[in-house]
N, C-alpha and C positions, 0 to 999 in steps of 0.2 A: 545558313542561307548558302545558294550556292546564286552562281553570275554566269549569268544564259550566254553560250560563247558568240551566240547573231548578235541579239539584240543590247547586249550589255548588263541588260536588269539583272539587280543583286537583290534575288525573291528566298522568300523561307518556301516555299513551294515548292521549289525547283527540283529536276530529276535527271537520272543521269539515261544514258540507251550507251549500250556498249555492243560494238558489228566489228568483225572486223578484226579484232585486236587494241580494235579505240574506244577511249571514256569520251563522252560527249554531256556535255550541261546543257540543258534547254529552263526555261525559261515556259512554254508551252507550247505547243505540238505545231503549231506553227512555222515555226522557228526552228524547230526538228524537223519539219516537213523542207521548211523551204534553204537547210542544210545538207539533210543526207537523203531528199528524194530525187533518182533521175531525169532527167527533165528527155522527153519526149523529142528521137530526134529525129521526127518529119513540121509534126508542130511548134514546138518547142511552149511546151505545159511539162510541171512536174507531172509527173505518174506515182500517185497516193494510192491507186489501186493495186492490182495485181500486175496490168502489164503486160505485153506482146516483147519478149525477146531473141530478135532472130541474129542470129550468126555473131554475136555477144555486144549489139545494138539494140537498147530502149527503144520499147511507141507506148504512146499509152493505150492504146489501141488495135484492133487489128488492122482497121481499113489508114492507120496511119503506115502500121508497119507494109500491107500491101502495095499502099502511095507510094512509098518511098526503096521499096526492095522487091519490085511486082517476080522476081523470079524467087527471090529467097523466100517470099513471105507468100505463097501461091496457097498452100495447105492452111496456113493459120484463118481461123475464123475467131470470134469472139463466145461461142458458147457452142457446146456440139445441137446437133437438131434431135429437137424430140423423137 
């Protein structure tokens, strides 16, 4: 069994996530996301999908990147034109 490092649950189906030289133990994706997912610097939500990085700052979308840093993110788009 592994003990979740977020909620402390001792769970037989706990799993490990290895990232940036560290090993983390979680009992759910919810706990893993709350510990590891970056936070959008504009709206403060957790960036669970691809997100957008501009000058080492994380945003959940192109809209938030442009709202927070219009000069540095003016070319950012959520998807390429068809």
